[in-house]
C-alpha positions as CSV (number, residue, x, y, z in Angstrom):
1,X,-3.5,8.1,-22.9
2,X,-3.7,4.4,-21.9
3,X,-5.6,4.0,-18.6
4,X,-2.9,1.9,-17.0
5,X,-0.2,4.4,-18.0
6,X,-2.3,7.2,-16.5
7,X,-2.7,5.2,-13.3
8,X,1.0,4.7,-13.2
9,X,1.5,8.4,-13.7
10,X,-0.9,9.2,-10.8
11,X,1.0,6.8,-8.6
12,X,4.4,8.4,-9.2
13,X,3.0,11.9,-8.9
14,X,0.9,11.5,-5.8
15,X,1.5,13.8,-2.8
16,X,-0.2,14.1,0.5
17,X,-2.3,16.9,-0.8
18,X,-3.4,15.1,-4.0
19,X,-3.7,11.5,-2.8
20,X,-7.5,11.4,-2.3
21,X,-8.2,12.9,-5.7
22,X,-5.5,10.6,-7.3
23,X,-7.2,7.5,-5.9
24,X,-10.6,8.6,-7.1
25,X,-9.3,9.3,-10.6
26,X,-7.4,6.0,-10.6
27,X,-10.6,4.1,-9.7
28,X,-12.5,5.8,-12.6
29,X,-9.6,4.8,-14.9
30,X,-9.6,1.3,-13.7
31,X,-13.2,0.9,-14.6
32,X,-12.3,1.6,-18.2
33,X,-9.5,-1.0,-18.5
34,X,-10.7,-3.6,-21.0
35,X,-8.6,-6.8,-20.2
36,X,-7.8,-8.8,-17.2
37,X,-4.1,-8.6,-17.9
38,X,-4.2,-4.9,-18.0
39,X,-6.2,-4.8,-14.8
40,X,-3.6,-6.9,-13.1
41,X,-0.9,-4.5,-14.1
42,X,-2.9,-1.6,-12.8
43,X,-3.6,-3.4,-9.6
44,X,0.0,-2.9,-8.4
45,X,-0.3,0.9,-8.7
46,X,-3.8,0.9,-7.2
47,X,-2.5,-1.0,-4.2
48,X,0.4,1.5,-3.9
49,X,-2.0,4.5,-4.0
50,X,-4.2,2.9,-1.4
51,X,-1.3,2.3,0.9
52,X,0.0,5.8,0.5
53,X,-3.5,7.2,1.3
54,X,-3.7,5.0,4.4
55,X,-0.2,5.9,5.6
56,X,-0.7,9.6,5.1
57,X,-4.1,9.6,6.7
58,X,-2.6,7.8,9.7
59,X,0.0,10.6,9.8
60,X,-2.7,13.3,10.0
61,X,-4.4,11.4,12.8
62,X,-1.1,11.1,14.7
63,X,-0.8,7.4,14.3
64,X,2.4,7.3,12.2
65,X,4.5,4.1,12.7
66,X,8.3,4.4,12.7
67,X,10.1,3.6,9.5
68,X,11.3,0.2,10.9
69,X,7.9,-0.9,12.3
70,X,5.7,-3.3,10.3
71,X,2.4,-1.8,9.3
72,X,-0.8,-3.7,10.2
73,X,-1.3,-4.5,6.6
74,X,2.0,-6.3,6.3
75,X,1.9,-8.1,9.7
76,X,1.1,-11.8,9.5
77,X,-2.4,-12.7,10.9
78,X,-2.1,-14.4,14.2
79,X,1.5,-13.3,14.7
80,X,2.2,-12.0,18.2
81,X,4.0,-8.7,18.9
82,X,7.6,-8.7,17.9
83,X,10.4,-8.4,20.4
84,X,12.8,-5.4,20.6
85,X,15.1,-7.0,18.0
86,X,12.3,-6.9,15.4
87,X,12.4,-10.7,15.0
88,X,9.4,-12.8,15.9
89,X,9.9,-15.4,18.6
90,X,8.7,-18.2,16.3
91,X,11.3,-17.4,13.6
92,X,14.2,-17.4,16.2
93,X,13.5,-20.9,17.4
94,X,15.7,-23.6,16.0
95,X,13.9,-26.5,14.4
96,X,14.8,-29.9,15.8
């Protein structure tokens, strides 16, 4: 099987109980991908696997964010905490 296709299959089949093994297998597969274009295609699935692993690990540690909360990985660097509405203060200001 094509390594990128197998990484994609691992991504869609990942569960909390298999994620660590899936990430390790995906890394081994990524090392065999011959071209930069194929590595870029695989990178999307690798990133997804990594995010799932992080989120599920945070869940085991009791640090699960609510579904509407931004994760640390998606928050903008330097952005302050958001208000109750979820909008940042900077984005709600009108430009003059």
